[in-house]
GUNUGU-325416 format. One record per atom (N, C-alpha, C): residue in three letters; x, y negated, z. Coordinates in pm, whole numbers, plus 50000, padded with zeros to 5 digits. Layout:
alaXYZ
...
This chain:
met809816818836606
met810656806936607
met811796808836706
val812886801836683
val814026802136773
val814416787836808
ala815216786636916
ala815676773436958
ala816376766336842
gly816036753836824
gly816626746036716
gly815746744836593
asp814746753836579
asp813786752236469
asp812976739336493
arg812466733836384
arg811686721436396
arg810186724236387
val809446717436473
val807986717436470
val807556703036443
ala806776701036337
ala806336687636300
ala804846686236325
ala804436674236365
ala803026671236386
ala802616659536298
tyr801556661436224
tyr800956650836141
tyr799586648436203
met799606641336316
met798466641736407
met798126628136466
pro796846626336507
pro796476614836589
pro796976616936733
asn796746607036815
asn797086607736956
asn795976615237029
met796076628637033
met795036636937091
met795666648537168
pro794916655337252
pro795516665637339
pro796286676437264
glu795776680737148
glu796456691437075
glu797866687437030
thr798076674537008
thr799416669936972
thr800366672037089
leu799916668537206
leu800716670337327
leu800966685237354
val799946693537333
val800116707937350
val801196713237256
ala801186708737131
ala802186713137034
ala803586709037077
met803736696937128
met805046692337173
met805556700637290
leu804696703137389
leu805106710937506
leu805436725337467
ala804656730937375
ala804936744537330
ala806276745337259
ala806556735437173
ala807836735137104
ala808976733937204
ala808836725137304
ala809866723037404
ala810136735737484
ser809086743437512
ser809256755737591
ser810126765837519
leu810156765237386
leu810956774537306
leu812346769037274
gly812556756337301
gly813796750037258
gly813726745137115
ala812516745037058
ala812346739436923
ala812416724136932
ile812656717836819
ile812776703236812
ile811476697736755
phe810876688436828
phe809576682936790
phe809756669736717
thr808976667936612
thr809006655336536
thr807596652436488
ser807256639536475
ser805856636436446
ser805706624036359
ala804546623436295
ala804136611736218
ala802616610636231
ser802096598636225
ser800656596736237
ser799966599236103
pro798706603236104
pro798026607135980
pro797716595635884
asp798006583335926
asp797826572335831
asp799026570635739
phe800086578335761
phe801196578435666
phe800736584835535
gly801186578935423
gly800916584935294
gly801816596835268
val801586603335157
val802336615435123
val803836612735121
gln804246602235051
gln805686599635039
gln806296595935173
gly805556588735255
gly806066585335388
gly806336597535472
val805456607535463
val805666620035537
val806856627735479
leu806926628435347
leu808026635835284
leu809376629335311
asp809396616035317
asp810646609035349
asp811156612935487
arg810256616735575
arg810636620435711
arg810816635535725
phe809736643035706
phe809816657535727
phe810646664435619
gly810766658335503
gly811606664135399
gly813066664835440
gln813486655535526
gln814866655635574
gln815066665735687
thr814056667235774
thr814236675335893
thr813746689735878
glu813036692735769
glu812696706535729
glu812046714735840
pro810836711035882
pro810146718635986
pro809726732435938
lys809676741636033
lys809176755136004
lys807666755936025
val807176748636125
val805746748236156
val805256733836146
leu804096732036084
leu803476718836072
leu802096719436135
val801876711236237
val800576710036301
val799926697236247
ala798716698536193
ala798106687036127
ala796616686436156
cys796066674436154
cys794636672636170
cys793956673436033
asp792626673936034
asp791876673835908
asp791496659735865
gly791676650135955
gly791356636235927
gly791426628036053
tyr791026615436044
tyr791046606836160
tyr790016595836142
tyr789776588536250
tyr788826577536249
tyr789566564336268
tyr789126554136197
tyr789676540736222
tyr788756530236163
gly788496519936241
gly787676508736193
gly786286512936149
gly785706522836216
gly784366527236182
gly784306536636063
lys785466540536009
lys785516549335892
lys786126562835929
thr785706573035856
thr786306586335868
thr787216588535748
ile788476591235775
ile789456593035668
ile789906607535664
asp789606614335556
asp789996628335537
asp791446629135492
val792206638635546
val793606639835505
val793946653635449
leu792956662335432
leu793266675935387
leu793866676235247
asp793396667435158
asp793996667035025
asp795456662835033
lys795726652535114
lys797106648235133
lys797926659435194
leu797336666635287
leu798056677435356
leu798486688135257
gly797576691935166
gly797946702035066
gly799096697434979
glu799096684734943
glu800176679234861
glu801486678934937
ile801416675435064
ile802626674835147
ile803256688535163
val802436698335202
val802956711735227
val803536717735099
gly802906714534986
gly803426719434858
gly804826714634826
gln805256703734892
gln806596698434868
gln807526700034988
leu807106708335083
leu807956711335199
leu808196726435204
pro809156731335129
pro809376745835123
pro809796752035256
ser810266744035350
ser810686749335480
ser809496753935564
val808306748835538
val807136751635621
val806626765835596
lys806556773635705
lys806056787435696
lys804666789135756
arg804236779335835
arg802906780135896
arg802356765935914
val801096764035873
val800396751435894
val799216754135987
val799166746836096
val798086748336194
val797196736036183
val795956737936140
val795046726836116
val794116725136236
val794146713236294
val793316710036411
val792046702836365
pro790866708736387
pro789616701936349
pro789436689336433
tyr789096678436366
tyr788886665836436
tyr787686658236379
val787566658036248
val786476650336186
val785486659136111
his785766672136096
his784876681136021
his784556693436104
gln783416699636074
gln783046712336137
gln783466724136050
ala783296722835918
ala783666733635826
ala784906729335748
his785736739135712
his786996735835647
his787296745635534
asp787676740135421
asp788196748035311
asp789696745635306
leu790466755535348
leu791926754135355
leu792626761235240
ser791846764835136
ser792436772735028
ser793536765334954
his793496751934956
his794506744234882
his795686740134971
val795676744635097
val796786741535188
val797566754435214
pro798746755935157
pro799516768235175
pro799786771235323
his799746783935358
his800126789035491
his799246783635604
ala798016779435575
ala797196772435674
ala796306781835752
arg796176779135882
arg795206785535970
arg794616774936062
leu793386777236104
leu792786768036200
leu793416769836338
tyr793426759136415
tyr794056759036546
tyr793526770236636
ala792216772036641
ala791616782136729
ala792096796136693
asp792196798936563
asp792666812136519
asp794136814036552
phe794916803136543
phe796346804036568
phe796646807136716
val795896800936808
val796206802536951
val795486814537013
lys794496820236944
lys793696831037003
lys794536842837051
pro795536847436976
pro796316859037023
pro797076856437152
phe797226843837192
phe798026840537310
phe797146836837430
ala795846838337415
ala794916833937519
ala795126841437650
his795616853737646
his795746861837766
his797026858937844
ile797926850737789
ile799206848137853
ile799036837837965
asp799426841838086
asp799296832938202
asp800586825438232
asp801706832238218
asp802996826138250
asp803766823438122
ile804276811238109
ile805066807337993
ile806546808138030
ala807306814937949
ala808756815937971
ala809426804037903
phe810006795237982
phe810666783437928
phe812146786537902
ala812576783937781
ala813976786237745
ala814886777637831
gln815926783537885
gln816896776237967
gln818036771737877
leu818136758837857
leu819046753337757
leu819866742037816
pro820956738037751
pro821806727437805
pro821086714037812
phe821616704937895
phe821076691537912
phe820926684437778
asp821906686137690
asp821906678637564
asp821306686437447
his820486696637478
his819796703737371
his818766694237307
pro818696693537175
pro817786684037111
pro816316687237140
leu815556676637167
leu814126677837193
leu813306670937085
tyr813716658837047
tyr812956650736952
tyr813826646536834
ile813196645536717
ile813766638036606
ile812826626336581
met813376614436596
met812616602136574
met813046596036441
tyr812266586736390
tyr812566580636261
tyr812596565436273
ser813606559436212
ser813626544936205
ser812466540336117
ser812186527336120
ser810996522236051
ser811016524835902
gly812186525435842
gly812276528535700
gly811936517035609
thr811886504635662
thr811516493335578
thr812666488735489
thr813876493835513
thr815016490135428
thr815576502135353
gly814886513335355
gly815346525335285
gly814756537635349
val815236549335309
val814746561835368
val815046561635517
pro814076565335601
pro814286564435746
pro815476572535795
lys816166567235896
lys817196574935965
lys816496584936056
cys817076596736070
cys816526607136157
cys817366607536284
ile816806602636392
ile817536600436517
ile817226611836612
val818246618936659
val818066630836742
val818296627336888
his817296630436972
his817386627837115
his817356640937193
cys818116641437302
cys818206653837378
cys817166654237490
ala816856666337534
ala815806668437633
ala816176662337767
gly817396664737814
gly817796659737945
gly817816644637950
gly818366638437847
gly818466623837844
gly817106617137841
ala816206622237754
ala814876616337743
ala814096617737874
leu814156629637935
leu813426631938060
leu813956623138172
leu815276622438188
leu815866614538295
leu815536599638278
gln815686594738157
gln815416580538131
gln813946577138151
his813076585538100
his811656582538111
his811156583538256
leu811686593138330
leu811306594038472
leu811716581338546
lys812926576538517
lys813386564038579
lys812426552638546
glu812056551538417
glu811226540338375
glu809796541338427
his809266553438432
his807916555138483
his807856553038634
arg808706559938708
arg808556560238853
arg809176548038920
leu810336543538873
leu811006532538942
leu810626518938884
his810606517738752
his810266504838692
his808746502838680
gly808016513738657
gly806576512638637
gly805736516038758
asp806396521538863
asp805676525338985
asp804566535338957
val804836544738865
val803866555338834
val803986566138941
lys802886568939007
lys802866578739117
lys802026590939076
pro802236602339142
pro801376613839116
pro799906610039133
gly799096613939036
gly797666610739040
gly797296597938968
asp798276589838931
asp797966577838854
asp797456581638715
arg796806572138651
arg796186574538521
arg796736564238423
val797606569138333
val798436560538250
val797946560538106
tyr797776548638053
tyr797346546737914
tyr798376538237841
tyr798656541837716
tyr799406532937627
tyr798836534237487
phe798506522837428
phe797986523237290
phe799146526137196
thr799106537537130
thr800186541437042
thr799696551936944
thr800396553036833
thr800196564236741
thr801326574136761
cys801226585536695
cys802276595736705
cys803446592836611
gly803416581436546
gly804536577336463
gly805396566936531
trp805166564336659
trp805876553836733
trp806466560136859
met807656555436899
met808326561437015
met807546559637145
met806616550337148
met805846548737271
met804986561037299
trp804686569037197
trp803956581537224
trp804856590937304
asn806096592537262
asn807026601137334
asn807246596037476
trp807316582837489
trp807476576737621
trp806256579537707
leu805076578237650
leu803836580437725
leu803756594537780
val804046604437695
val803806618237737
val804716622537850
ser805856615637868
ser806726618837982
ser806096615038114
gly804986607638110
gly804266604738232
gly803816617238306
leu803706628238233
leu803356640938298
leu804406644838401
ala805676641738374
ala806756645238466
ala806656637338596
ala805976625938592
ala805776617938713
ala804506622038787
gly803826632338736
gly802606637138800
gly801376629138764
ala801466621138657
ala800336612738617
ala799406620038521
thr798176615438515
thr797226619538412
thr797346609738296
leu797386614938174
leu797516606338058
leu796146603537998
leu795886590937967
leu794666586837901
leu794996584437755
leu794536593337668
leu794856592537526
leu793746585137453
tyr794126577537352
tyr793156570037274
tyr793606569937128
asp792676572237038
asp792956571836895
asp791916563036827
gly792366553836745
gly791436545136674
gly791756530536698
ser790856521936658
ser791056507536671
ser790866503036815
pro791776494836867
pro791606489837004
pro790556478637012
phe790006474736897
phe789036463936895
phe787616468836861
ala787396481836875
ala786046487136858
ala785176482336975
gly783866484536962
gly782966480937071
gly782986466137103
glu782886457836997
glu782896443237014
glu784156438537087
asn785266444937054
asn786606441037099
asn786946444837243
his786046451537314
his786386454137455
his786386469037491
ile786576477837391
ile786506492137421
ile787596496737517
ile788806490737508
ile789876495137597
ile789606490937740
phe788986479637760
phe788626475537895
phe787496484237949
asp786566488337860
asp785546498037900
asp786206511037945
tyr787196515437868
tyr787936527737896
tyr788626526738032
ala789236515138059
ala789936513238185
ala788996515138304
asp787806509438296
asp786846510838405
asp786326525138415
ala785996530938301
ala785376544238301
ala786316554938354
glu787616553638326
glu788566564338360
glu789486560938478
gly789276549538541
gly790126546238655
gly791576543938616
met791786537338505
met793126534738455
met793966527038557
thr795196531638581
thr796096524438671
thr797156516538595
his797586521638480
his798636515238400
his798106512938260
phe798036500438221
phe797436496038096
phe798566491938002
gly798866500437902
gly799956497737809
gly799436493037675
thr799966481937626
thr799456476337502
thr800566468537432
ser800186459637342
ser801156451737266
ser800916436937291
ala801936429037263
ala801786414437274
ala800716409437178
lys800626415737060
lys799636411536963
lys798216414237012
phe798016425237085
phe796696428137140
phe796316417437242
ile797246413837328
ile796966403537428
ile796656390337361
asp797456386937260
asp797216374437187
asp795856374637118
ala795496386037058
ala794206387136990
ala793046385737089
cys793176391937206
cys792116390737307
cys791906376237347
ala793016368837359
ala792916354637392
ala792226347037280
lys792586350337154
lys791966343537040
lys790466346537032
phe790086358837069
phe788666362537067
phe787886356037181
gly788616350337276
gly787946344237391
gly787456354337492
leu788056366337495
leu787636376537591
leu788066372537731
lys787206375437827
lys787496372937968
lys787146385538048
pro787956396038034
pro787646408738102
pro787496407238253
arg788136397438310
arg788016395138454
arg786566392538493
glu785796386938400
glu784396383738428
glu783436394638384
thr783866403138289
thr782966413138231
thr783246427438276
his784396429638337
his784796443138378
his785326442838521
lys785336454338585
lys785836455138723
lys787366455938727
leu787936465338652
leu789386467138645
leu790026468638782
thr789286474338876
thr789766475239014
thr790976484439029
thr791086494438943
thr792186504038958
thr793456499738886
val793346490238793
val794506486138713
val795466478038799
arg796676483138816
arg797656475738896
arg798916472138817
ala798996477038692
ala800146473538609
ala799696472338464
met800256462438395
met799996460638253
met801336459138184
met801546466738077
met802806466538004
met802556462237860
ser803486454437806
ser803346449037672
ser804646450937596
thr804546455637472
thr805746457037390
thr805376454937244
gly806336457437155
gly806126455537012
gly806696442436963
ser806596432037044
ser807176418937018
ser807186411437150
pro807936400437160
pro807986393337288
pro806606387937327
leu806296388937455
leu805066383037506
leu805356368537542
val804696359337474
val804976345137492
val804426340237626
pro804916328937677
pro804426323937806
pro802906322837813
glu802276318337703
glu800826317037704
glu800136330437721
gly800796341437677
gly800256354737698
gly800226358437846
phe801276354537919
phe801286356638064
phe800136348738128
asp799986336238085
asp798906327938141
asp797556334538120
tyr797336339537999
tyr796046345537966
tyr795776357838053
val796766366638066
val796566379038143
val796176375738286
tyr796936367038350
tyr796666364238491
tyr795416355738512
arg795056347838414
arg793866339638426
arg792586347038389
asp792636354838279
asp791406360238222
asp791286375538227
ile792356382638261
ile792246397238272
ile792256401338419
lys793356398938488
lys793406402338630
lys794566394938696
ala794316389338813
ala795336381138879
ala796336389438958
asp795916401139008
asp796796408739097
asp797266421639032
leu798046420138927
leu798686431838866
leu800126428138831
gln800926438338806
gln802296436338760
gln802286435938608
leu802606424538550
leu802666423038405
leu804116424738361
ser804366434838279
ser805736437738236
ser805826437138085
ser806556427438035
ser806956427637895
ser808166436837888
ile808136446537797
ile809216456437790
ile809746457237647
ser811006461137634
ser811606461437500
ser812746471537495
gly812776479037389
gly813826488837367
gly813796493037222
gly813426505637197
gly813296509637059
gly813416524437035
thr813126528036911
thr813226541936867
thr814636547336886
asp815626538836864
asp817026543136873
asp817346549037009
ile816696544137114
ile816986549037249
ile815736555237312
ile814656556337237
ile813396562437279
ile812966557637419
ser813326545337451
ser813066540037585
ser813296525037583
cys813636519437698
cys813756504837712
cys815156500537754
phe815576489237705
phe816756482437758
phe816366473137871
val815246466137853
val814776456437952
val813296458937975
leu812866457638101
leu811486461138134
leu811096455138269
gly810136461038336
gly809596455238458
gly810106461538584
ser809696455938695
ser810036461438827
ser808946457538925
pro808436467039003
pro807376463839099
pro807886456139221
val809206454639237
val809746447739355
val810396434439320
leu810236430039194
leu810796417239151
leu809676407939107
pro809906394839114
pro808866385439068
pro808706385938917
val807516382438870
val807236380938727
val807456366338691
trp808336363938595
trp808606350438549
trp807896348138417
arg807146337438410
arg806366334038292
arg807246333838167
gly806876341938067
gly807596341937940
gly808886349937939
glu809146357538047
glu810396365138054
glu810136379938080
ile811076388038037
ile811116402038076
ile811806402638212
gln811276410338305
gln811726409538443
gln813196413038464
cys813646424238408
cys814986428638443
cys815536438338339
arg816836440638348
arg817466451038269
arg817206464638333
gly817166475038252
gly816896488338304
gly817976493038400
leu817576500038504
leu818536505838598
leu819516514838523
gly820796512838547
gly821816520838482
gly822116516738340
met821526505638294
met821726500938156
met822556488038160
ala823766488738110
ala824686477238113
ala824386468037995
val823196462137997
val822746453537887
val823386439737901
asp823896434837790
asp824496421537789
asp824316415737649
val824946404337624
val824916398437491
val826306399537430
gly826346400837299
gly827586404237230
gly828476392737194
arg828326381337261
arg829226370137237
arg829606363837370
arg830866361737392
arg831296355437516
arg830966340537513
arg830566335437628
arg830176321537639
arg830926314837753
pro831156301937745
pro831766294837857
pro830866295537980
pro831446294438099
pro830616294638220
pro829536283838214
gly828326287438250
gly827226277938251
gly826466276938121
ala827016282538013
ala826336281937884
ala825226292337878
arg824266290337787
arg823206300137768
arg823816313137719
arg823396324137779
arg823906337337740
arg822936343237639
glu823266341437513
glu822396346537409
glu823236351837294
gly822686361337223
gly823386367437110
gly822806381137083
arg823566389437015
arg823096403036987
arg823076411337115
ala821986418637135
ala821876427237253
ala822836438937240
val823616441137346
val824566452237348
val824406459837479
cys824916471937482
cys824996479737605
cys826456484137616
thr827126479437720
thr828586480737726
thr829066493837785
lys828146501937839
lys828526514937896
lys827556525637847
pro827986538337845
pro827096549137799
pro825846550137886
phe824786555837826
phe823526557537899
phe822876570637852
pro821966576337931
pro821476590037907
pro820806592237772
val820146581937716
val819396584037594
val820076578337470
met821396577137475
met822086574937349
met821776587137262
pro821416585237135
pro821126596837050
pro822316606337048
ile822036619137035
ile823146628537021
ile823636628936877
gly822966621436791
gly823416620236652
gly822256617736558
phe822566616536431
phe821576616036325
phe821516629736259
trp820336633536216
trp820186646136144
trp820946645336011
asn821606656035976
asn822386656735851
asn823486646135844
asp824126643835955
asp825256634335962
asp826386641536035
ala826946651635969
ala827866661036033
ala829076654336098
asp829636644336031
asp830846638036088
asp830526625936175
gly829256622636192
gly828856611636279
gly829126597836222
ser829486596936096
ser829866583936039
ser828666574336032
lys827486579535995
lys826306570835987
lys825896566036126
tyr826006574836222
tyr825666571336360
tyr826606560536412
his827896562336388
his828886552536433
his828636539036365
ala828366539436235
ala828146526936160
ala826926519436211
ala825906526836253
ala824666520636296
ala824806512836426
tyr825666517536519
tyr825676511736652
tyr827026506736703
phe828136511536646
phe829426508736707
phe830416501236618
glu830026497836496
glu830966491036407
glu831186476336444
arg830156469736494
arg830266455336520
arg831186452336637
phe831036459936747
phe831866458036865
phe832476471536903
ala833786471936918
ala834486484536945
ala834016490637076
asn833586503337070
asn833196511137187
asn832036504837267
val831256496437200
val830096490237264
val828886492337174
trp827816497537234
trp826566499437159
trp825996485837125
cys825806482936996
cys825186470636953
cys823786473836902
his822786469036975
his821406472036937
his820956463436820
gly821516451236812
gly821246442736697
gly820196432336717
asp819276434236813
asp818246424336838
asp818846412136908
phe818186400936890
phe818596388736957
phe818116389237102
cys818976385137194
cys818656386137335
cys819186373937410
glu818446369437508
glu818916359037599
glu818826364337741
ile819926364237814
ile819926368137955
ile819666355638037
thr818626355838119
thr818216343738190
thr818876342838327
ala818736331238387
ala819276328938521
ala818596337738625
asn817406342638593
asn816676351238686
asn817136365638680
gly818056368538588
gly818586382138578
gly817866390838478
gly816816385638418
gly816076393238317
gly816456388638179
ala815616392338083
ala815836388237945
ala814716378837906
gly815096367337852
gly814066357937808
gly813206364137702
his813826371037610
his813096377937505
his814056387037430
leu813526396337359
leu814316405237274
leu813536406337143
arg814156402637033
arg813476403036904
arg814486406636797
pro814026411836682
pro814976415736578
pro815876404236539
phe817166407136526
phe818116396536496
phe817886390636358
asp817306398536265
asp816986393236133
asp815956381936142
ala815236381136254
ala814196371136269
ala814786357736312
thr815796353336242
thr816376340136264
thr816496333236129
leu816446320136133
leu816556312136011
leu817756302836027
asn818296298635913
asn819456289935918
asn819316278135823
pro818266270135835
pro818136258435748
pro819246248335778
gly819956244335675
gly821046234835694
gly822176240235778
gly822246253735790
gly823316259835866
gly823086260136016
val821896256136061
val821566256136203
val820626267836232
arg821026276736322
arg820216288436350
arg819036285036439
ile817856289336397
ile816656287836480
ile815926301136483
gly815176303536590
gly814456316136604
gly813026315036556
thr812576325236484
thr811196325036435
thr810196325636549
ala810556332136660
ala809616333236772
ala809216319536825
glu810126309836817
glu809816296336863
glu808716290036777
ile808746293036647
ile807706287836557
ile806386294936582
tyr806426308336593
tyr805196315736617
tyr804486311036744
arg805256308836846
arg804666304936974
arg803866292036962
gln804356282736883
gln803686269936870
gln802476270636776
val802676276536658
val801606276236558
val800416284736602
glu800676295636676
glu799576304336716
glu798826299236839
lys799256287636890
lys798446280836991
lys797166275136930
leu797236271936802
leu796106265436736
leu794936275136722
his793766270336755
his792556278736755
his792306284836617
glu792606277536512
glu792286282136376
glu793186293636329
val794376294836388
val795376304336340
val795266317536415
val795026328236342
val794966341636401
val796366347336416
glu797176345536313
glu798516351436312
glu799346344136207
ser800666345336217
ser801536338536121
ser802786346636094
leu803476342835987
leu804746349035950
leu805616338235887
val806866337735925
val807756327335874
val809016333635815
ile809496327935706
ile810726332735642
ile811576320735603
gly812806323735568
gly813666313835507
gly813736316535357
gln813276307135275
gln813346308435130
gln814626301835080
asp815396309035000
asp816606303234942
asp816236290434867
trp816846279134910
trp816446266434848
trp817566256134863
pro817886249234755
pro817326251434621
pro817796264734564
pro817096270034463
pro817406283434412
pro818866285134370
gln819486274534321
gln820866275634275
gln821856275434392
asn821336273834515
asn822206273534633
asn821736283934733
pro822106296634713
pro821626307334800
pro822186306834942
asn823066297034969
asn823626295935102
asn822786287235195
asp821696281835145
asp820816273935230
asp819386278735211
val818546275935310
val817146280135305
val816256268735350
arg814976269835312
arg813956261335370
arg812956270335441
val812326265035543
val811396272835625
val810026273035558
val809486285035538
val808156286835480
val807306294535580
leu806146289135611
leu805236295035708
leu803966299735639
phe803606312335660
phe802346317935610
phe801406319735729
val800146315935713
val799206316835824
val797956324635782
lys797506332935873
lys796216339635860
lys795236332135950
leu794166327135894
leu793216319035969
leu791976327036009
arg791216321536101
arg789956327736139
arg789056329236017
glu788216339336022
glu787346342335908
glu786506330135870
gly786496327235741
gly785686316235689
gly786396302835683
leu787616302235739
leu788336289535739
leu789296288835620
ala789536276835571
ala790486274635462
ala791526264435506
leu792746266335463
leu793826257335498
leu793666244235421
asp793586233135494
asp793486220135428
asp794616211135477
asp794686199035422
asp795786189835454
asp795796186335602
asp794616185135661
asp794546181535803
asp795146192535891
leu794806205135862
leu795326216135942
leu796826217635920
val797286216135797
val798736216635771
val799456206035853
lys798886194135856
lys799496183235932
lys799566186536080
arg798486192236134
arg798466195636277
arg799436206936310
ile799546216636219
ile800506227536238
ile801926221836246
lys802256213536150
lys803606207936147
lys803866199036269
gln802866191236308
gln803056182336422
gln803216190036551
thr802456200936566
thr802566209336686
thr803956215336697
ile804476220136584
ile805826225936584
ile806866215136614
arg806736203536551
arg807696192536571
arg807706187936717
asp806496186336774
asp806396181036910
asp806976190537014
asn806976203436986
asn807356213237088
asn808656220637059
thr809256218036943
thr810556224236913
thr811506213136865
thr811906213736738
thr812766203536681
thr812306201136537
pro812736190236475
pro812376188036335
pro812856199136242
arg813926206036278
arg814426216836192
arg813486228836190
his812646230236292
his811696241436296
his810486238936206
val810256226736167
val809046223336091
val809126229335951
pro808136237235909
pro808206243735777
pro808066233735663
ala808816236435557
ala808676228335436
ala807376231435365
lys806916243835378
lys805676248135315
lys804846255835418
val803536253335416
val802596261235496
val801536266635400
leu801416279935392
leu800526286235295
leu799606296235365
gln798396297435313
gln797426306635372
gln797496320235305
val797366330935387
val797266344635337
val796116351535410
ala795606361935348
ala794476369235408
ala794916379335511
asp796176383835501
asp796646394135593
asp798156393135606
ile798676398035717
ile800116398135744
ile800606412535739
pro801576415835654
pro802066429635646
pro802836433635771
arg802696446235810
arg803326450935933
arg803646465835922
thr804536470436007
thr804836484636014
thr803696491836084
lys803746505036083
lys802686512736145
lys802686511436297
ser803786506636353
ser803816504036497
ser803436489636529
gly803036481936426
gly802476468736448
gly803426457036437
lys804666459336397
lys805636448436388
lys805536441836251
ile805496428536251
ile805446421636123
ile806786423036051
val806736423035918
val807936426235840
val808396413835762
glu809096405135833
glu809576392835771
glu810526395635655
leu811406405735674
leu812386408635570
leu811716413235442
ala810676421635454
ala809966426435336
ala809316414735262
val808706405635336
val808076393935273
val809136385235206
arg810246383535271
arg811326375535211
arg811786381735079
asn811896394835075
asn812276401434950
asn811246399134841
val809966400134874
val808916397934775
val808976383734721
val809116374034810
val809176360034769
val810336357534673
his811436364634694
his812616362834609
his812676372434492
gly811586379734470
gly811526388634355
gly812376401134368
arg812706404734492
arg813506416734514
arg812596428334553
pro813006440634526
pro812156452134560
pro812076454134711
val810966459534755
val810786463334895
val810866478534902
lys811866483434969
lys812076497834977
lys811096504335074
asn810676516135038
asn809886524635127
asn808666517535184
gln807786513335096
gln806566506835141
gln805646516435218
glu805926529435209
glu805156539235285
glu805276536835435
ala806326529535477
ala806516526835620
ala805576516035671
leu804876509235580
leu803986498335620
leu802566503235641
ala801886497035736
ala800486500535762
ala799576494935654
asn799966483435596
asn799126476735496
asn799996471335382
pro800636479935306
pro801546475235202
pro800876466435097
glu799556467835081
glu798846459634982
glu798916444735017
ala799166441535143
ala799246427535185
ala800436420335122
leu801456427735079
leu802636421435020
leu802316413934891
ala801256418234822
ala800926411934693
ala800616397034707
gln800156392934824
gln799786378834844
gln800986369434842
phe802176375134860
phe803376366834872
phe804166366234741
arg803726373834643
arg804466374934518
arg804066363734422
asp805066357234362
asp804866347134256
asp803906336034300
arg804086331134419
arg803276319834465
arg803766307034397
ala802876300634324
ala803256288434251
ala803736277634346
glu803186277634470
glu803536267134566
glu805016267934607
leu805646279634585
leu807036281334627
leu808036278334516
ala807516273534403
ala808406270534290
ala808916256234293
asp808396248034384
asp808866234034389
asp809026229434534
C-alpha cells in the first residue's frame, strides 16, 4: 500500500478496528468505516465511492441477545467492490470459518503473523493536511456525501476537545457508546493522544436488565461516560437510580450527544446518577468530525443548556438581531477552523463542497442546524433545522413538543411532523404527533387529551398537534437520530431515499396510508 490508498473497516467497536485505523494512519493511507449492521447496499453506497484497496471485516456481531452472521453479506459486498485486493476477516462470533465465498479473504491472525517480529513502526512523515479519514453523511436524502478530513486538523481539534473541554488526563479511562459508522468513534479513538485508556463496548446499552453500562463503569474505573440524550431519557423512563445501585466513584464527567439534552435530563443525571460530575451536552457533526459547542470543566453547568462554544470556534447564528433580542437561527462559524473538511471525495472542482456549506452566507460556514446563543455564553440547543414546523406560517420547534410529551409516564418516545393541510394548500401544515407507548399500553381518548393539554399548558396553542397517533417504533439513523423528514415523505406518499442509512427502515411502514391522516 502507498499513502493515499483507502483502508475500509466493516467492523464493530472492538480493538482490531482501532488497530486497523492506526496501521492505516502509519502508512498515510485513508481510513473509512461502517458498522456491520449496514446492509449490502448501504456499504456499497459508501465504499463503492471511495474504492478501498483493503477491507477489514468481522464475521458477525451481537445485538439484543442475538448473534448476527455477516459473512454472506461480506461475500456479496466484496464481489461488487473491484478495488478491494485483500479482505482481512476478524473472528468475533465464530471459531471456524469458511471463507471460500469471500474473494481475497484471509483471517486476521494469518494476515498479521508475518509482521509479528517487527518492533519499531516507521510512521510516514506527511503534511498537516494529508487526508486521514473519509466520513459519510447520513444518506437519508440520497447517496451519502464522502467527507474528507485531514490528519493534522482532526488530531488538533480532538486534543483540544478531550484535554481542555473534557479534562481528559493521562491515565483516564474514557468510554463513549458508538458504532464505527458514527463520527463519535473517530472522536473517541483520539483519546489515545491525550494518554487515556479507551473503554470499548459493542452491543445494546440496555443489556443486563438495563444497567450493563453502569456495571461497566464500576468494573473498569470509568472516568468519562459518553452517551446519548436518548439513553439518559430511557434510563429515566425505566426508573433506574444508578446512584443507589452503583458506586460510580471514578466517574467525573458525563457527555451526551445525538440530540439536545432537555432540562429534565439534567435533573435526572444529577438526582439519580451522580451529583458531583461535569454533565456536558455536546453537539457538532460528521461534517466537522468534532463539536461546535460542548462542555468546560471551569464553567458552570446550566440546566438545559450546552455550556460553551468550542475554543477557537467562531460559532454564531446566521441572522442579525436587534440588541436584546433572542439570538437564534442557523448555526454558522464565521472564521476558519482546523477540521473544516479538505473536500468531498470525487468533487474535483469543490462545487459540491461549496454548495453544502458556503452558499447560504458568503464566506461563512453554515452548518444548517438551528441554534440559540444564550445569555450565559453557551448554546441553548442545537438541532437539525429541518426539525421546525410552520403551522399557519408561525415557526415552532419540534424539540419543544418532544420535551413536553415525553414527560408523560406512558410515552417512551415520540416523533412530530408537519402534514400538508389541507392537501390542496401545500403552503400550510398541521402538526401530527406519533407516540411510542410503554409495552402493553394503547392510546385512548384520555391519554390523547392529557398529551394535548400538557403541550398546551407548557408551550402555546400552536404547538398542540391536530392528530396524535400510536406507533410501535420510531425510525432512526444508525447513529440514533430520529428521521422526521423520512416520515414526512412517507406520510405524503413520497419516496424515501437510501433506506439503508436507517437502523430500522421497517418502522416506516407504520406511517404509510394512515386512514386517520385523511381527514
